[in-house]
C-alpha positions in Angstrom: -29.4 4.2 33.2 -26.5 4.1 35.7 -23.3 2.7 34.1 -23.0 -0.2 36.5 -26.5 -1.5 36.0 -26.0 -1.1 32.2 -22.8 -3.3 32.3 -24.5 -5.9 34.5 -27.7 -6.2 32.4 -28.0 -9.0 29.8 -27.5 -8.0 26.2 -29.2 -9.9 23.4 -27.0 -11.1 20.5 -28.9 -9.0 18.0 -28.5 -5.8 20.0 -24.8 -6.6 20.4 -24.3 -7.1 16.6 -26.2 -3.9 15.9 -23.9 -2.0 18.3 -20.9 -3.5 16.6 -22.1 -2.4 13.2 -22.8 1.1 14.5 -19.2 1.3 15.9 -17.7 0.0 12.7 -19.6 2.6 10.6 -18.5 5.4 12.9 -14.9 4.3 12.8 -14.9 3.8 9.0 -16.4 7.3 8.5 -13.7 8.9 10.7 -10.8 6.8 9.5 -10.2 8.8 6.3 -10.8 12.2 7.9 -7.9 14.3 9.2 -7.5 13.5 12.8 -9.1 10.1 12.2 -8.6 7.1 14.4 -5.8 5.3 12.6 -3.3 4.9 15.5 0.3 3.8 15.1 0.4 0.0 14.8 -3.3 -0.4 13.8 -4.2 -2.0 10.5 -5.5 1.3 9.2 -2.1 3.0 9.8 -0.4 0.3 7.7 -2.4 1.2 4.6 -0.9 4.5 3.7 2.1 6.9 4.1 2.7 10.6 3.6 5.0 12.4 1.2 6.0 16.0 0.9 5.6 17.4 -2.6 5.2 21.0 -3.7 5.4 22.2 -0.1 2.4 20.2 1.0 1.9 16.8 2.7 0.0 14.2 0.7 -1.4 11.0 1.9 -0.9 8.0 -0.4 -2.4 4.6 -0.1 0.2 1.8 -0.7 -2.1 0.0 -3.2 -2.5 3.2 -5.3 1.3 3.5 -5.9 2.0 1.8 -9.2 5.8 2.3 -9.3 8.6 4.6 -8.3 11.4 5.9 -10.5 14.6 7.1 -9.0 16.4 10.2 -10.4 19.5 10.8 -8.2 18.3 12.7 -5.1 14.7 12.8 -6.3 12.0 10.2 -6.9 8.9 10.1 -9.1 6.0 8.3 -7.5 3.4 7.1 -10.1 0.0 6.6 -8.6 -3.3 5.5 -10.2 -4.2 9.1 -10.9 -1.2 11.4 -10.5 2.6 11.6 -10.5 4.5 13.2 -7.6 8.1 14.3 -7.4 9.7 14.1 -4.0 13.1 15.0 -2.6 13.9 11.5 -1.4 16.3 9.1 -3.1 15.2 5.7 -4.2 17.3 3.9 -1.5 15.7 5.8 1.3 12.2 5.2 -0.1 12.9 1.5 -0.6 13.9 1.2 3.1 10.6 2.7 4.2 8.2 0.7 2.0 6.7 -2.7 2.9 8.9 -5.5 1.5 6.0 -7.8 0.8 4.3 -5.2 -1.4 7.2 -3.4 -3.3 10.1 -4.8 -5.2 13.2 -3.1 -6.5 13.3 -4.3 -10.1 16.2 -2.1 -11.4 18.6 0.4 -9.9 16.2 3.1 -11.0 12.8 1.4 -10.3 10.6 0.0 -7.5 7.4 -1.6 -8.6 4.2 -2.6 -6.7 4.0 -6.4 -7.0 0.2 -6.4 -6.8 -0.1 -4.0 -9.8 2.2 -5.8 -12.3 0.2 -6.6 -15.5 2.8 -8.5 -17.3 6.5 -9.1 -17.7 8.0 -9.3 -21.2 11.8 -9.8 -21.5 13.3 -7.0 -19.4 10.2 -4.8 -19.3 7.6 -4.8 -16.6 4.1 -3.5 -17.5 2.0 -1.8 -14.9 -1.2 -0.3 -16.4 0.1 2.1 -19.1 3.5 2.4 -17.4 6.7 0.4 -18.0 9.7 -0.2 -15.8 12.9 -2.0 -16.5 13.9 -5.3 -15.0 17.6 -5.4 -14.3 19.5 -8.6 -14.7 20.6 -8.7 -11.0 17.0 -8.3 -9.9 15.4 -10.8 -12.4 15.9 -14.1 -10.5 14.1 -13.0 -7.3 11.1 -11.6 -9.2 10.8 -14.6 -11.4 10.9 -16.8 -8.3 8.1 -14.7 -6.8 6.0 -15.2 -10.0 6.8 -18.9 -10.2 5.3 -19.4 -6.7 2.0 -17.9 -8.0 2.1 -19.5 -11.4 -0.8 -21.6 -12.5 0.5 -24.8 -14.1 -0.9 -27.8 -15.7 -0.8 -30.9 -13.5 0.0 -34.3 -15.0 
């Protein structure tokens, strides 16, 4: 069918929905593959970042990163299944991470706000890991938690 007559022909709603589902399936299958279609500025591009560890580039999803521990010029990135050591200091890492997802809880720790299990005193629990909560960082984190706190109404 010539392209112009195809564009001018009426399209049923069901056929349109089927074509959208086909396109969505195609894009989702190719999104995770190398050379996928996650362009700069697209929602897919905002879900992950790359690190260089042991002379290879590794793709990490933001939600999989539990916390990051700084060790002078190096940082340890703890994910749900593995720990990576990268040659990037904590200050540089913090500057490149989304502020609404990660929080600097101590001079040596950055935590994923969505992965915090509990806070007890000056200790933050994230799965089996623990991070310290520094006094200078405490008020802002408690304020964040208070906004999400379920309370009893009178």
